[in-house]
Every structure is written in structure tokens, then in C-alpha cells.
N, C-alpha and C positions, 0 to 999 in steps of 0.2 A: 631746650627745642633744635630740633635739625631743620635744616632746610626744606620745604616741602615739595617731595620728588615728582610733583606734576609738573612744578614750573623751574625752569632754570633761575639763577640768581640775576644773571645778565638781563634776562625777559622782565623779571619784576623791577629790576633798577630802571631800564628804559622807559616802563610804563610810569614809575614813578616821577622821574623827570619830565615827563609830560603831564604831571598832577592827577595822575589816577590814584583816586582817594583808597581804591581796593589795594593796589601795590603798596602805596605809601603805607596803609594800615599793617601788612605782611612785614614791612620792614620796622616798624614801630613794633611789634608784637614779638620779632626776633631780637632785635637789641635793645630793649626795653630792660630785660633782667641784665646784661652785660653792662649798659652804661651805670644804672642804678649801682651795682655791686663796684665798680669802679670809683663813682662819686663816694659812695656811702663808706668806702675805705679809705679815703681822702680826708673827709670832713668829720667822719664819726658821729654825725648827728644827723637822724632819721628825717626830721621835717626838712631839714637844709638840702639834705641829699635829694628829696623829692623836689624841690624848687629848681635845684641845679638841675636835675634830670629833665625837667618839663622845659626848663630854658633850651638844654641841648638839643632837644628834638624839635622845637619851635626853629631853632638856627637851622637844623638840619632840613626841614621843610623849606625854609626860605633860600637857602644856597644849594639844595640837592642838585639842580641843573649845572652848577658849575663844577663839581666833582669829577676828577678823571677816573674815580676808580671803575674797574670793570669787573672783579671777582669780590666774594665774599669778604675774604682776608683784606683786601686795599680797603673797601666799605669800612670794615670795623675799624682799621687804623684811622679812617679819615673821621668815624663819628667819634672815636674815642679822642682823638686831637680836639674838635670842637668841646669836648666833656672836659679835657684838661684844662683850655683856655677858660671854660665856665667858672671851674675850680680856683683857678689864679684870679680870676676878677673877684672871686668871693673873698679871698684871703686879702686881697687889695683892698676891698671895701671894707674889712675889718681893720686894718692895717698892720696887722701882724695875724701869724699863725697862732689861733686861740688855743688854749689849753681846753680839754674836754673833760668837764666835771662831772656830768649824768652819764650814768651808764646804760648802754642802749638795752632796750627790752630783749630777752633771748632770742625772739621769733625774728627781730630785726637784723640780728647780727650774720654778717656775711660768713658762710662756711669755708673753710679755706681747704684747699685741695694740695694734701699732703701724701708724699711717697712715705712708705715705713721707714721710720726713724728719721725722718726729714725735720731739722732742727725747728721749722714754724710749727710742726706737730706739738712738740713740746711746747713752745712757747704759748700757742694759743691755749694749751690745755691749763698753764698755769697762769695764765695773765687776763686780765678782763679786756674785751676789744677795742675800750677807750684807750687803755694803755698802749696797745699795739697801734693803734691810730696815730699816737704822740709820736711813737718810737719810729714809724714808718716815716714821718714829717721830718726826721733828722737824718734820713740817708739821702745819698747825692739824688738826684732826679734820675740816673739811669738805673741805680740800684732799687728805687722806688717803683720804675716803671715794671721792672722786670718782676719784682715779688709779686708786684697788683696783677701782671698779664699770666704769670706761670701760677701762683698759688692761690689766689683770689679769683680770679676769672678762668683759670683752669685750662688755658692755650698751651700746646705742647711746644717744646723747646724750639722746634724748626718754625714753628708759626709765629712766636715772640722774635725769632730772628729776622724772620719778613717783616714784621709789624715795625721793628725797630732798626731795619736796615744793617744787622752785623751779622756775624757767622754765629752758629749755634755754640762753637767752643766758647765765643766770647760771653755770649748769654749764659752759660753755664758757671763762668769764671764770677760774672757779676753776680749771679743768686746764690752761690757759696760766699762771697764777700758781704752780701746782703743780708743774708741770713745771720751770719757770725755778727755783724753788727746790731742787727735787731736783738740778739741774744744779750750782747755787751749793753745795750742802750736799756734793756729790760731787766739787767742785773740777774739773770738766771744763774741759779748755783745749785750746789746738790750734783744731781746727775746730768753733766753738761752735754748739751747739742752737741752730735757729732761735727768735728770740725773746730768747735770753739775752744781754746786752750790746749789744743794739739800741736805737736812739734811740725815744722814745715814740711818736714818728709812725710809726715803723717797724713796730711793734708794734700799733698801732693799725689800720694796713693790713692788717697779715697778719691779725689779728682778724675784720676786715672780708671778707676774702676768705675765712677759714674759713667764715664764716657763711653767705655766698653760695654756696660749695660745697655746705653742708648742707641 
């Protein structure tokens, strides 16, 4: 969903801060799929994801008057920050990150946004999403955030850089290392994802070419 052109995001946000139900409903409609995909990619269970998503929006409504966000991207960062805290609380309640034993139904698995020859495209084609979720939880927090924002939520590199307060080049490097780690954790063999098992020079050439294309 793109933002309704008839209303500016700032106008809707100001109305939502004043507890306008229609404006709040527009924010909910816009960010529901974003939050749900983010949470589902972290917990790997549709029922838990639905509960955590609901908790996230309850918290959003309760504290929307306090957010300093002025544009859509800043608001997305704020809402996803709430979702990230709710996911952390979920794991703390379970005392540890659980293994995902049940496979998600096919229509519940979040589709990944991947460019041609992207390692994630190969990984998700070979592995169940439950296994990908477990591998995501083995990455560093920064690597996981980049993979989720770029490959699951589909944000452009420049937007992810703003979301995480980093330079676009740093985001590309984090994504490169994160996808290589995912492939390693998932034990991808045979036709290796690009960048996995290559020499340092080959990887540098790949990153240089990627930066030029972008």
C-alpha cells in the first residue's frame, strides 16, 4: 500500500495524535503488513506474530502523542522499534529463543524481496522458512535488522540507512555479511550463493559492482 495521495502523512499523523479514529485507522492499515512481516520473520509462528502485532498497535495508540516522528519513514522506525521491543519481551518470557518445530503454512510465509542472484533468493528456495527464522536469530542484531528491512520488508538501501542511522555503504556491507552468514548457518551447499566461499578479492569486486549499480 502506498500512502493515500489526498492526504499528507504529516496531516494524518497530527490527527492521529489528537485521537482521530479515521487517521489512526489509516496508520493501522498502512503499517499492519509491515509490522506483521517484521514480527513473523523474527518469531516464525503465525499465532505469536498476530498477538505481538496486536500488542504493538495497542502500544502505538497509547503512546502516539509522544512520538517525534514527522514523516513516514521516521514513523516506520518508531513503530518497528515498538515491535522489536515486543519481540524481545516475547523471547524473555520464554527465557530463551525457541526452536521452531512447526512449519508455517505456505500462505503465511513472508515473501522475500531479493534481487536476481541474491543469496537470500537461493536460501529461501532451498530451505523452509522456519529454518530461515532460526538462522536469522543467530545473526547479530544489526545484521538481522538489515536483512529484515531490506529483504523481508523491501525497504531500499537508502531508507534502511535512515532507519538505522547509518551510511548506505555500511548497510550494503552488513547485508553482504548477513546473507553470507545465513548461508553458512543453513549449510547451503552445491551452487554457492554469490559471495559465499569466494576469495576476499572476489567479494570486494562484487561489493564494488553492487555499489556502482545502486
